[in-house]
N, C-alpha and C positions, 0 to 999 in steps of 0.2 A: 924855183926861185927865178925872178926876172933877170938877175945878173949874179955872177959869182960875188960873194961878199968876202972881203978880207977882214972885216971887223967882226970878231967873235962875240962882241958884246951886243950885237944887234939881235933883237928878239924876233923869233920866227912866228909867222901867223898862227901856227898850231899851238903855240904857247899862249896866245891871246884869246883863243877860242875856248869858251866854257863848255865842258862836257856835262851832260845831264843823263841820268839813267832813263831807260825807256819806261814809260808809265803803264805799259801793257805787256803781256806775255809774248806777243808775236813780234810786232815792230814798233818803232817809236812813233810812227805816223798813225797807227791804229786807233789811238785815242787822243788825237791832237787837241780835242776840245777840253781835255783835262789840263792841258798846258797853257792854252790861250783861250780867252773868253770868245766864244763863237760869235756873239753879237759884235764885238770889237773887230774881229777878223772880217765879218761881213761889211761893216762900215768901211774898214780899210780897203777892202777889195773894190767896193763900189766907188770910192773916191779915186783910187788908183786907176780903175777902169775909165773913169771920166778924164783923168789926167792923160791917159794913154792916147785918147782920141781927140783931145782938145788941141787946136793949133796955138792957143794963147799961152805963151811962156809965163806971163805974169800970173795968170790963173793957176797954172800948174804949181808955181812957187808958193802961192798963197795956200792952196789946198794941201800940198804936201807938208808944209810947215804946220798946219792944223793937225796932221797925223803924227807929228813929232819929229819929222825929218829936219835936221839942221841944215839950212840952205843959205848960202851967201848971196851977195849981189851979183846980178848978171848971169846967173846959172841958166843954161839952156837945155831943156829936156826935149829930145826929138820925139816924134810920134812913136807910139807903141813902146817907149822906154818904160821899164817896170822896176820900181823899187820894191824891196821886200814887203810882202803883204802881212806877215806875222809880226815882225819886229821893225817897223819903219823908223822907230825912235833910235835905233842903233846906227843910223846912217848920218854922216856929216859930210857935207859938200861945201867947200869953200868958194870964194868969189871966182867968177868968170870961167867956170867949168862948163864943158860941153859933154852932154850924155847923148850919144848917137841913137839913131832909129833902132828900136827893138832891143836895146841893151838891157841887161838884167843885173840888178844889184841885190845879192843875197846876203842876209844876216843870219841865216839858219840853214842847217842841213839835217834832215830827218834820215837817220840810218837804221839799220836793223837792230843793233844792240844799244844805241843811244841816240840822242839828238844833240846838236851843237849849236851854240849861238856865239856871235862875235861881231864887234863893231867894224864898220867899213868907213874909212876916212879917205876922201878924195881931196887932195890939196889944190890950192889956188892955181888956176890956169891949165889944169890937166884936161885931157880930152879922152873920152871913151868912145871907141868906134862902134859902128852899127853892129848889132847882134853879138856884141861882146858880153861875157858873163864874168862878174866879179864875185868871188867866194867870200864867206864870212872871215873876218879878222884881217882882211887885206888893207894895206895903206897904199894909195897911189900918190906918188910924190909930186911936188910942185912942178908944173910944166911938163909932166910925163904924158906920153901918148900910148894908148892901147889900140892896136889895130883892129879892124873889123873882124868879127868871128873868132876872136881870141878868148881863151879861157884863162883868167888870171887866178892862179892858185897861190901865189906868193907876192910879197910887197914889190912895188915898182919904184926904183930910186928916182929922185928928181931929174927932170930933163932927159929921161930915157924913153926910148920907143921899144915896146914889146909887141910880139906877134906870135900867133900859133896856139896850139893845144898840146901841152900847156904853154902859156905865153912865156917867151924868153926874149932877151935883148937881141936886137938886130946887129 
């Protein structure tokens, strides 16, 4: 968790992530094509690849919205930033957010016994540092900051800076 919570009513990320049984006898990734349409994943990947290398922030916002990502005004995606290729429609990014170079936003986890999906919500004015990774089901609070190379496994409260693997409040 990003910081100790005194509020027992706050929902944990793991409670917001949906668990799905593996569709195959070996691993959940073994037959991913039974979970998501391969053609749609190919389109998503191609568009996201273009977004990763494009210096145009406006073009990135337009293309990612076409994939289903909810993106507010003034959102800036750094070069090589990668939203989820399988479930981009589970990402919501509010106004004036900065997503740093090579950051990754995941809405799925393929595991041995199951796969999980969960929405990622990044609130207004938050900043995600370079090469940070956001896991499924995480909410980044308004004005929060995720330091470079951090792994965000839990929600980040508003106006809080987190850093490290896993990311914790400074």
